[in-house]
N, C-alpha and C positions, 0 to 999 in steps of 0.2 A: 473281760477283763476286767478288772480294775485299772484306775490310773492310776501311771507311773508321775509321780512327786520326788524330786530329785529333793527338793526340801525338806521333805517326811522324815526321809534316812536322816538327814542331817539334823536336823532336830531332836530326833530319836538318841543320837550319838552325843549331840549336846548335852541332853539333856542325863545320860549316864546310863541308858539305856542298852542291853544288849540285844546287838541287831541278830536278825535270822540269816539262814542262809542263802533264802530269797532274796532279801531286801538288798543284800550287800551285792548277788551276782546280778541285779535288777539295776543297781547303782553302777556295776561294769559295764555293763553290756549297754546303757545310756551316756558313758563315755563316749563307748567305738561308734555310736549312731548318731552324736552330737546332741543327745539330748540334755547331758551335762557341760554346764560351761565352766571355763576358767576358773569363774570365781566361785561355783560350788563346790568343784575338786579342793579348794584351798580351803574350804571352809568345812568339808569332810576331813580332810590331812590335820587341821588342826584340830577340831576334836577330837579325834582321835590320839593326838598327840598329847593333849591337855587329859584327857580320860583315860584312853590305852584302851587294849581291845583283850577282849578273852583267846586263849589258847583258837578256840572252838570260831570265834570269827575271824584271825587272822588266818587261818587254813582256809575260810570261805572267800575270803580276799584271793589266798596264793592262788585257791583253785580256779575261780573264775578271771583271774590276770591270765594264769595258766590259757583257759579256753577264749582269749580273745583273739585267740589268730592260731596258727599253724601250731599240731603236735607233733614231732617230728617220729615216720610210721620208721622202725626200722624190722618189719618184718619182709622177710626173703633178702635181707641182706649177710647170710649166713652169721652173723653173730647170736649166742648164748645170749638170752634175755640179761641173766645175771650178768655177764660180763660187760654188759653198756654200762661205766658209772662216771661220773664227773665228778673233775675238783675245782676249787674254787676256794678262794681267800676273801678274808675282809680289808685286806690292803696293809701295808706298812713302806716304810722307806725302803727300796731296795730291794722287797722279796717277789715284781713281777715274774722276774726270771723264773723262777720257782715252778710256774706251768709250765713253761715252755721245755726244762729237764724232763718233769713228771710227764706230760704225756705219752712223747718219745717212749722212755726209758718202760711206761706199763703197755704201750702197746706192745712194743719188741715182748713182752712176759705173755701177752696172748689176750691184752684185755680192749674196748674200743671206748673210746675218750673222746663226745662230743663236748665241746669247752665253749660256752658263751661270756665273754668276757667284759670288759670295759675300758675306756682311756683313762689315765692318770687323772688327776686334779688334785690341788694345793701338793702338800709337801710329799705326796704317794705318788708312784706312774702305774700302769697298767699295762697289762699284757697284753692290747691293742697296738700300744706306742710303740710292744717292739716289733708285731706282726707287720705294719702300717712301715717300718723302718727298712723292711726287704724290699725291693721294687716289683709290682706287677700282683703283690700279693691281696687277693680279695679279703676284705676285712665285713664286708657285708653281701656275702651272696646269696644267692637262691637257695632254698629250704632245699633242692634236689641236687644242688652242687656242692652243700654242706654235709649232706651224705651220701654221696659219692664220694668226697675227699678220706672221709672217715672212714668208707668202705677199704678204700684205697692205701691209706697208710698208716689206719686202725686208729688215727688221731687226728681234731681239727679246732685249731682255736681260730674263730669271729667273734666278731662286736654283735652289738642289737641289731636285728633288721627290722622292715617294719610289718614282716610275717610273724616274726615269734615275740608273743606276749608284748607286743604293742599298746596293750591297756598301763603296763607299768612302765615305759617309758612316758607315757602322757600324765601320771600320776607323779612319776619321779621329777618331769620339767617342772610342775608346780611346787611338788615338794621342797625343790634346789632354792628357789624363790620366796618361798614365804615361811622360812624358819625350821622347817618341822622334817630335814633331813635325819636329825638325831633318834624319830620315834623307833624304839626298837620293833614294836610289831610292825612298820610300815618295811623297816630295814628286811624284817623277814619273810614278807609277803615278797618282798623283791625281788631277793637274792629267791626266793625257791621257786615263784611262781618262773620265770628263766630258767630251771636247772628243770623243770619237768617239761618245758615246753621241747627242751630238749629229748625227752622221752629216757632219759636216764631209768636206771632200775638200781641207783644207788647214788651218794654222793659221800665225799670225804671233804671238808672244809676246814679248814684251819682259821683260826678265832684268836686275832692278834690283839698282844695287850705292850702299852710302854710306850718311850718320846715317842718312836715311829709310828705308833699303828694311832688308829681313831679312837678306841678306847683306852685309857690313860692307866686303868688299873685293873688285878684280875679278875677283882669282883664283878668289874661291869663286864668283862671280856663273859667271865662266867652267866651272867643274867642273859645276856643276846646268846651263849651258844645253848643255855635252857630252853629259850624261846624258842629256838631254830630246830630244836630237838623236839621240843613238842608238837611244836607245829609238822614237821616231816613225820611221826609218827601217826597222826591223823592223816594225814596226806598218804599214808600208806607207803612216805619213799625210807629206804632203809638209809643210816644217814650217823657217820660219824664223823667228832668235832672234837681234834686236836686242839689244844687251848695255846699258844707260841706266845715266849716273852720274845719283844722286839726295844728294847732299850738299847739297840745301837742297830747297825745298816747290815742288811742281810746280803752275804756275799760282799763282794770285793769293791762293788761296781756301780756308779748309777749314771744315766743317760744310756738311750737307747740302742745305739752299736755297739756304745761298749758293754752293755749289758747282753747283747746278740755274742760277741765274743766269747762273752762268759759262761753262756750258755752253750759254746760249741767247742768251748775247753772242756768244760766238766763233761759231757756228752764222748769227748774224745780218749778222756784219761789225762789230757797235759794238765790240769788244774783241778783241784777239787778244795775248794776254800771248805775247811771245819763245819760250820756251823751251816754252811748251804746244804752240804752233805748229807748232817745229821737229819734235818727237811725232809729233804728231796726221800731220804731213805724212810723217815716212819712214816710219809705220806702216802709212799708209795708201796709199802709193808699193806698198810690200811687199805690200801685199793686192791692188792692181790687175794687180800682173805676174802675181803669183802665179795669178790667176784670166783670166790670158791678156785683160785688157783695157786692159792696154798694155805698148808694145815694152820702155820700159826706165821707171828709178826718174822721171828729167824729166817724160817724157810722162806721166807717172802723177801727178808732183804739179800740170800743168800742167791736167789731167783733174780732178784734184781741185778747184783753185779756180775754177775754173766754174765748179762746181756749188756753193761756196760763193756765190761773185758772183750767181748766177743764182734764188737762195733755194731751189733745188732738197732740197739737204741737212738746212735747217730747217725744209721740208715734208715731207723723210722727218722725222724727231723726231718732229715734233707728231704722225703718221700712226701711229709706232712707240707712244704715249700712249695715241693714243686705241684702237688694236688691243687692247691689255692692259687696257684696260677705264679708263682714267682720262678726265680731261676734254679734250671737245673744243676750248675755247679758249684751255688753258695758255698756248700760245708768245704769243699775243694779251695776255691777260689775268694774266700772272704773279703780278702784287702781291694777285689775290683770292686764290691760291693757299701763297704765300710771305708770312705777316706775319713782321714786324720783331720783333728779339729787346727788351726794355723797356729795356734801357742800352746806346747806340752811342757811341763815342767812341774817338777817335786814341789811339795808345802813342806818345808821344814819346819823339826820340832822345837817348839821356843825353849826347852830345860829337855834336862837325862830324868827319868825314874819310870814310870809307868802308866798305861793306861786307864786310869780307875770307870771315867766315866765318860759317855759320848751321850751328847742330844741329838739325836737322829730324826727328832722334829726338824732342829736349828739348820742341820745338815742338808733335809731337804728341800727347806725352803731356800740355802743357796745355790742350791741346783734350781732354783724355779728363778730367782735370777740371773743364774748363765744361760735357762731356756731350753734350759733340759726337761722343765716343767710347766704347767698351766696357774699363771691366776686365776682366770674362769675358762670356762669349756671352749671355749672359741678361738681361745693360742691355739698357732703353731707353734711344735716341738722344733727344736735346733737338734736334729736327730745325731751328730757329732761330736757332742760339748758334752761334759760330766766328770766325772771324777774314777780313778782306778787303784788298786793297789790299798784299800782304805784298811788303817790298823783297826784291832778289838779288841775289847775290853780284857785287862790280863798282857796286852804285848808289852815287852820293856824295848823302852826305846830311848836311843842315847839323841842329846843336842844337837840340831840340824839335819837330822836322820828324818825321812822323809813322814809326813801323817799321812799322805796322798800322793796321786800323779790329776794333777788340775788337766781338763783339756778344755780350752775357750775360745771363744772368737778371735778376742783383743787382747792386749794387756791390762787394761781396763778391770774387765769382766775378771781378770785373774785378779788384780789387787783386792776388789769386793768381796770377792770368793773366800781369797785366803783371811782376810780376817775375820769372817763369818767363821769359817771352819776352824781355825785357830781358838775361835772363842768357845766352839761348842764341844773340843776336848779336853777331859782334866786329865793334867799328869802330875803322879802324888810320887808320895816315898814308898809305899804300900800297894804290893803285887796284889790285887782281888782275885778270888776266885772264879774261876770260869763257869759261867752258868747254865743248866739244860738249857737247850733250845723248846722242847716240848715240856710244856709243865701240869698240864694236867687234859684230861680226857675225858666226854660225853657223849653215848651213844644211845639207837633207838636200839641197838643190838642185844645190850646188857639186859 
């Protein structure tokens, strides 16, 4: 057996050579074995960032990271393999609650959804922030507890664990401190390795763009979607990538427990904001068609609407929370678990007119200032603060009417957030057209 020298792999990528599958796999194995230092991981990721990776190289990295830990085995679970589907998003201001709606909804339709997600950072939130805001919920359970939760409820949303794609966690930690996060091949491998570790047979992943997303333009989102689709195809993973416009916040709320209320309101039918409903239905329909549970998206939407109407989607949400260790009466008694912030007050509009523009990034940063988001990964969230009742592009508004309702820890925080959010919303005389949420689509199945 030849001697493994990490520097040889780094040198080859530095020199723009195409790495073999074996070289990439040996490098990833070396990370787990302690044979590759953090400095060498950083040099490797920078070489990949500067020189790129082919789809085959990216697929090899994806599969090697998947195989660095457990791959969930669904044999004996009672699920047909084609119905084990995961949903993911590239992130955006306020879109983390979409997963908490879609997972129980499609589970009620017959899908099994094991979802490995993450916490938020910067102007965006994360599904795990919402899960963590419910007392007792295990966000890093054992692989077997994760499996049993999906068997029990049809869906489970957890965070990264030491057993699932651990090499991805090691590489991402270094990327975060070496300015290599934005590499499309490394983003692709990071996302898909975790999905494949969950043992799924398909993936529907929204790729977002706009002021509230990480990709500012449609062209950049499409480039990432094409990379994901190309690598998923090589890896043998059926995948659909809706391309989603996020030039405003998704839904009406930001803040962990405020968004959990929005999830419960949606699943119970009490309130369904139009943009979030459009996205939920599109993604759910893609999942149901991929799983073979509907012949068309129209048929799938009809099925999803029926499961919302009969209460089974809401029941699946409660079952998911209970299976992960959360309270069995969360849906029935949310006020018991979701305390209110000390200062709750409307933010008045400075003018009469129409909402012409919303800077979702600036609003997300304002929420970080309140404590509803993180400046660095180690920050603890204030789970009770945030905003609700957010206006949307195209809404008519009168002077003094609320742009949103702010939920704050104190008056000083309210004043600071109020100034930032007012500046982030443009009120004009012309009513803009309401834009579609899903503006493109790529698929391995086409």
